[in-house]
C-alpha positions as CSV (number, residue, x, y, z in Angstrom):
1,M,0.0,-0.1,-0.1
2,H,1.0,3.5,-0.8
3,D,2.7,5.3,2.2
4,K,0.5,8.5,2.2
5,L,-2.6,6.2,1.5
6,R,-1.5,4.1,4.8
7,K,-1.1,7.1,7.0
8,Y,-4.4,8.5,6.0
9,L,-6.5,5.4,6.8
10,E,-4.8,5.1,10.1
11,K,-5.7,8.6,11.1
12,I,-9.4,7.9,9.8
13,S,-9.2,4.6,12.0
14,H,-8.3,6.4,15.0
15,Y,-11.7,8.2,15.0
16,L,-13.6,5.1,13.9
17,A,-12.7,3.3,17.2
18,A,-16.2,3.0,18.4
19,V,-17.7,2.0,15.2
20,S,-18.4,-1.5,14.4
21,G,-17.2,-2.8,10.8
22,K,-14.4,-0.4,10.8
23,E,-12.2,-2.6,8.5
24,E,-15.1,-2.5,5.8
25,I,-15.3,1.2,5.9
26,L,-11.4,1.7,5.7
27,N,-11.4,-0.7,2.7
28,E,-14.2,1.3,1.2
29,I,-12.5,4.5,1.5
30,K,-9.1,2.9,0.1
31,S,-11.1,1.8,-2.9
32,H,-12.6,5.2,-3.4
33,I,-9.3,6.9,-3.3
34,L,-7.5,4.4,-5.8
35,E,-10.5,4.6,-8.2
36,K,-10.5,8.4,-8.2
37,S,-6.6,8.5,-8.6
38,E,-6.8,6.4,-11.6
39,Q,-9.9,8.4,-13.2
40,E,-8.6,11.7,-12.8
41,F,-4.8,11.3,-13.2
42,G,-4.6,8.2,-15.4
43,E,-2.5,6.3,-13.1
44,I,-2.1,5.5,-9.3
45,N,1.1,6.6,-7.7
46,E,2.0,8.8,-4.8
47,S,1.5,12.2,-6.4
48,A,-2.0,11.4,-7.5
49,I,-3.0,9.8,-4.2
50,D,-1.7,12.9,-2.5
51,K,-3.8,15.3,-4.7
52,V,-7.2,13.0,-4.1
53,I,-6.5,12.8,-0.4
54,A,-6.2,16.7,-0.3
55,H,-9.7,17.1,-1.9
56,Y,-11.1,14.1,0.0
57,G,-11.3,15.9,3.4
58,S,-9.7,15.5,6.8
59,P,-9.6,12.2,8.4
60,R,-12.0,13.5,11.3
61,K,-14.5,14.8,8.7
62,V,-14.5,11.5,6.6
63,A,-14.9,9.5,9.7
64,E,-17.8,11.5,10.9
65,K,-19.6,10.7,7.7
66,Y,-19.5,6.9,8.5
67,M,-20.6,7.4,12.1
68,E,-24.1,8.6,11.7
69,G,-26.1,6.4,13.9
70,F,-23.1,5.3,16.0
71,E,-23.0,8.4,18.3
72,I,-21.8,7.7,21.8
73,I,-24.2,10.5,23.0
74,A,-26.8,11.8,20.6
75,P,-26.3,15.4,19.7
76,S,-29.9,16.2,21.1
77,F,-28.7,15.0,24.5
78,K,-25.2,16.7,24.5
79,G,-26.7,19.7,26.3
80,Y,-28.0,17.6,29.2
81,L,-24.2,16.6,29.9
82,I,-23.4,20.0,31.2
83,R,-26.7,20.3,33.0
84,Y,-26.7,17.1,34.6
85,T,-23.1,17.3,35.5
86,G,-23.7,20.8,37.1
87,I,-26.5,19.3,39.3
88,L,-24.5,16.3,40.5
89,F,-21.5,18.5,41.1
90,A,-23.6,21.1,43.2
91,I,-24.9,18.3,45.4
92,H,-21.2,16.9,45.7
93,F,-19.8,20.4,46.4
94,S,-22.7,21.1,49.2
95,L,-22.0,17.7,51.0
96,T,-18.2,18.3,50.7
97,M,-18.6,21.5,52.5
98,L,-20.9,19.9,55.1
99,A,-18.2,17.1,55.6
100,F,-15.6,19.9,56.0
101,I,-17.7,22.1,58.4
102,F,-18.9,19.1,60.6
103,R,-15.8,16.8,60.3
104,A,-18.3,13.9,59.1
105,N,-18.5,11.6,56.4
106,F,-21.7,11.3,54.2
107,L,-23.2,8.3,52.2
108,V,-26.1,9.2,49.9
109,L,-27.2,6.2,48.0
110,P,-26.7,5.3,45.1
111,F,-23.9,7.8,43.8
112,F,-22.4,10.0,46.7
113,Y,-19.8,9.1,49.4
114,I,-18.1,11.8,50.9
115,P,-15.2,11.2,53.4
116,S,-14.7,13.2,56.5
117,I,-12.5,16.2,55.4
118,D,-10.4,17.6,58.1
119,S,-8.0,20.1,56.5
120,F,-8.0,22.4,53.7
121,P,-5.8,20.6,51.3
122,E,-8.2,17.4,51.4
123,L,-10.8,19.8,49.6
124,F,-8.9,18.8,46.4
125,Y,-11.3,15.9,46.6
126,L,-13.6,18.3,44.7
127,P,-11.9,18.1,41.3
128,M,-11.9,14.4,41.6
129,S,-15.8,14.6,42.4
130,F,-16.2,16.7,39.2
131,V,-14.5,14.1,37.0
132,F,-16.8,11.4,38.7
133,D,-20.0,13.5,38.0
134,L,-19.1,14.3,34.4
135,G,-18.4,10.6,33.7
136,L,-21.6,9.5,35.7
137,A,-23.8,12.0,33.5
138,G,-21.9,10.8,30.3
139,I,-22.7,7.1,31.2
140,I,-26.4,7.8,31.8
141,L,-26.7,9.6,28.4
142,Y,-24.6,6.9,26.6
143,F,-27.1,4.2,27.7
144,V,-29.9,6.6,26.8
145,T,-28.5,7.0,23.3
146,Q,-27.9,3.3,22.9
147,S,-31.4,2.5,23.8
148,R,-32.6,3.8,20.4
149,K,-35.9,4.8,21.9
150,D,-37.7,8.3,22.0
151,V,-36.7,9.3,25.4
152,R,-37.6,12.5,26.9
153,L,-34.9,13.4,29.6
154,P,-36.3,15.3,32.7
155,W,-35.4,19.0,32.9
156,I,-37.1,22.0,34.3
157,N,-37.8,24.7,31.6
158,L,-36.8,28.1,32.9
159,N,-38.2,30.2,30.1
160,I,-39.7,32.9,32.2
161,N,-42.4,35.4,31.2
162,W,-41.8,38.1,33.8
163,Q,-44.6,40.2,32.8
164,K,-47.1,37.3,32.9
165,M,-45.6,36.3,36.2
166,I,-46.0,39.7,37.7
167,Q,-49.8,40.0,36.4
168,N,-50.6,36.4,37.7
169,R,-53.0,36.7,40.7
170,Q,-51.8,33.3,42.1
171,T,-48.4,34.9,42.2
172,K,-49.5,37.9,44.2
173,S,-51.4,35.8,46.6
174,R,-48.2,33.7,47.4
175,L,-45.9,36.7,47.5
176,I,-47.0,37.9,51.0
177,P,-46.6,34.5,52.6
178,F,-43.2,34.3,50.9
179,I,-41.9,37.6,52.4
180,L,-43.2,36.5,55.8
181,M,-41.5,33.1,55.6
182,L,-38.3,34.9,54.3
183,L,-38.4,37.5,57.2
184,G,-39.0,34.5,59.8
185,Y,-36.1,32.5,58.2
186,S,-33.8,35.6,58.4
187,G,-34.8,35.8,61.9
188,L,-33.9,32.3,62.9
189,V,-30.6,32.8,61.1
190,W,-30.0,36.0,63.1
191,V,-30.8,34.0,66.4
192,F,-28.5,31.2,65.5
193,L,-25.6,33.5,64.9
194,R,-26.5,35.4,68.0
195,F,-26.8,32.5,70.4
196,N,-25.3,29.5,68.5
197,T,-28.5,27.5,69.0
198,L,-32.2,27.4,68.0
199,F,-33.2,25.2,70.7
200,F,-33.7,27.2,74.1
201,K,-34.3,26.0,77.7
202,T,-34.5,29.6,78.8
203,I,-34.6,32.7,76.8
204,S,-33.0,36.0,77.5
205,F,-31.4,38.7,75.5
206,Q,-28.7,38.9,78.3
207,K,-28.3,34.9,78.7
208,A,-30.1,32.1,76.8
209,E,-29.6,28.5,77.8
210,S,-29.8,25.9,75.3
211,L,-31.5,22.5,75.5
212,L,-28.6,20.9,73.9
213,T,-25.0,20.4,74.3
214,P,-22.7,23.1,72.7
215,A,-21.8,20.4,69.9
216,A,-25.4,19.2,69.4
217,S,-26.6,22.8,69.3
218,Q,-24.5,23.8,66.2
219,W,-25.1,20.5,64.7
220,Y,-29.0,20.3,64.8
221,S,-29.5,23.9,64.5
222,S,-27.5,24.0,61.2
223,A,-29.5,21.1,60.0
224,L,-32.8,22.7,60.8
225,L,-31.6,25.7,58.9
226,A,-30.7,23.8,55.8
227,L,-34.0,21.9,56.1
228,L,-36.0,25.2,56.1
229,G,-33.7,26.8,53.4
230,V,-34.5,24.0,50.9
231,G,-38.2,24.6,51.6
232,L,-38.1,28.2,51.4
233,A,-35.9,27.8,48.1
234,G,-38.5,25.3,46.5
235,Y,-41.3,28.0,47.5
236,A,-39.3,30.6,45.7
237,I,-38.6,28.5,42.5
238,K,-42.3,27.9,42.3
239,F,-42.8,31.6,41.4
240,L,-40.6,30.9,38.3
241,N,-41.7,27.4,37.5
242,T,-44.8,25.4,38.5
243,S,-43.5,22.0,37.4
244,E,-43.9,19.2,39.7
245,W,-40.2,18.4,39.4
246,V,-39.6,21.4,41.7
247,N,-41.6,19.8,44.5
248,L,-39.9,16.5,43.7
249,L,-36.4,18.0,44.0
250,R,-37.4,19.9,47.2
251,S,-38.8,17.1,49.1
252,G,-35.9,14.8,47.9
253,L,-33.3,17.1,49.2
254,Q,-35.1,17.5,52.4
255,L,-35.1,13.6,52.8
256,V,-31.4,13.7,52.1
257,I,-31.0,16.2,54.9
258,L,-33.2,14.3,57.3
259,G,-31.1,11.1,56.5
260,I,-28.0,13.0,57.4
261,I,-29.5,14.1,60.7
262,I,-30.7,10.7,61.6
263,N,-27.2,9.0,60.7
264,K,-25.4,11.6,62.7
265,P,-26.4,10.6,66.2
266,I,-24.7,12.7,68.9
267,E,-24.3,11.0,72.4
268,A,-26.5,12.5,75.0
269,P,-27.1,15.6,73.0
270,F,-29.9,17.1,75.6
271,L,-29.2,18.7,78.8
272,K,-31.1,17.1,81.8
273,F,-34.8,18.4,81.9
274,P,-37.1,17.3,84.8
275,Y,-39.9,15.0,84.0
276,L,-39.4,15.1,80.2
277,N,-37.6,12.4,78.0
278,L,-36.5,15.0,75.5
279,S,-34.7,12.5,73.2
280,L,-37.9,10.6,72.8
281,I,-39.9,13.8,72.1
282,A,-37.1,14.6,69.5
283,N,-37.3,11.2,67.8
284,I,-41.0,11.5,67.4
285,I,-40.9,14.9,65.8
286,I,-38.2,13.7,63.3
287,T,-40.3,10.5,62.6
288,I,-43.5,12.8,61.8
289,V,-41.5,15.1,59.8
290,V,-39.9,12.4,57.8
291,V,-43.2,10.6,57.0
292,L,-44.9,13.9,56.0
293,I,-42.0,14.8,53.6
294,A,-42.0,11.3,52.2
295,V,-45.7,11.5,51.6
296,D,-44.9,14.6,49.6
297,F,-42.1,13.1,47.7
298,L,-44.3,10.1,46.8
299,K,-47.1,12.2,45.6
300,S,-45.0,14.1,43.3
301,L,-43.7,11.0,41.8
302,I,-47.3,9.8,41.3
303,I,-48.2,13.0,39.6
304,L,-45.2,12.9,37.3
305,G,-45.8,9.3,36.4
306,R,-49.5,9.9,35.7
307,T,-48.4,12.8,33.5
308,A,-46.0,10.9,31.5
309,L,-48.6,8.0,31.1
310,F,-51.2,10.6,30.0
311,K,-48.9,12.2,27.3
312,R,-47.8,8.7,26.1
313,S,-51.4,7.6,25.5
314,L,-52.1,10.8,23.7
315,Q,-49.1,10.2,21.4
316,N,-50.1,6.7,20.9
317,N,-53.7,7.8,20.1
318,S,-52.7,10.2,17.6
319,S,-50.2,8.0,16.0
320,S,-52.9,5.4,15.6
321,G,-55.3,8.0,14.3
322,R,-52.6,9.0,11.5
323,Q,-52.2,5.3,10.5
324,K,-56.0,5.0,10.0
């Protein structure tokens, strides 16, 4: 084989690594080039082949012509690669910051394990987590692409009509409760920063005694603020988008926070209080909250499932109507 043609085919082969039938494709390209050399220049030699290759196209462009239908990730899904990687990394980053602040490790099935981070250099765990998140999103989109089915990936549409949103009566009716909740949450943050706890045995501006030990006060107060903050953020997002995915994401994150609270037991967190078993009362309250949020989470799943089935039935009816 001519040296220039051999090198050209080797470069094309590099871009065809994921394509089945690679040898047949290379033989076809080789035949085209040799045939074109003879037709246009009357003979097959290095000079003729070099001129044909120059007009044939770059190895990558030639390979792409033969790779239609062999995409690792479909072009329509490539935008989701950045979106899903960003979401996963945002969760990874948040949990890593919690691991650094509270010197704890977190296991969030099925994807996240964050080790206890005790020093600033260990935060270089974050670039590794980004690579993991990118790879995980890529694997998911690869299997979606290879399924060859019409798959609609979940994503919240954030195309916002600000004028319509401001004029919406429902938006106006929800605005005052949101402002009151925001003020209340700001007040809780101020109390926590002022007294280092949200759980009081006695309340006084001069001296406030906590129900909890100092370590437990900081941990459980921070967890409560995180839980309420996710709820407030979900309420705020509903102004921009009323999709049920917002409710699902909000309740899902709250369940993750509650799971972290349950899996982070602090020995004897409560100070002694006469006639009351504060640990039992706290466990009952946490159980009730978990049940309520879990019900909300399942309700959102059911609504989304019914919506998907309804849309699919409409598509099937319309397609069967066209066939008739």
